[in-house]
N, C-alpha and C positions, 0 to 999 in steps of 0.2 A: 433296546430300552424304549425307543420312540414307538416302535410297533406295538409293544405291550400297552403303553399308555394310550396310544391311539385307539386300540381295541377297547380298552376300558372306557374311553370317552364315547365311543359309538354305543357301547352297551348301556352306559349311563343315559345317553340321549334317548334311547328307545324306552328305557324304564321311566324316564321323566314323562314321556308322552303317555305311556300306559297309566302312570299314577295320576296324571292330570285328567285323563278320561274317566278314571274310576271315582273321581271326587263327585260328591252329590251336587246336583245342579241347584242354583239359587235363583230360580225364575221368579220374576215378580210381574205384577199386572202392568198394563200399558200406562195407567194413571201414575204409577210410581215412577216410571221411566220418564214421563213427560214433566213431572213436578221437580225433577232434578234429584230425587232420592234423598230429600231432606230428612225423611223419617229414618233412613239408614244411619245418618250421622249421629242421631241422639238415641235411637232405639236398638243399637247393635248389642246383641247378647253374645256371650263367649261361646265358642264352639265346644261341643262335648262329644265324646265317644269316637265313632268312626270318622266323622268330619274333621275333628281335631287331629286325629292320628294321620289322616291323609294329608292334611296341611303340613304337618311336621315332616312327613316323608318327602313331600315335594320340596320343602325348603332345604332339607339335608342333601337331596339329590342335586339341587341347584348349586349348592355350595361346592359339592364334589365336582360338578361340571365346570364351574368357574376355576377351581383349583387345578384340575387337570389341564384346562385350556392354558392357564398361565405357565404351568410347567412345560407343556409342549412348545409354547412360544419361546420360552427361555432356552430349551434344548435345541430348537431349530436355529436360534441366533448364535449359538456357540459351536 
């Protein structure tokens, strides 16, 4: 049981890295970085399309990773 869950955790880890690399970059100019990004706080628009899908995929994979980690810790302690 632990071996199966560990393999799933490793696969999930690899897929998280791939999903993170596939997300579109949000590069901004140096002036925005130096100003502290105040325009991002008030001017943030909601993600749409591919970007929103990739954000949801990354969140779901993160939750799965966290859940599998907790289950493996529980099984290892008993």
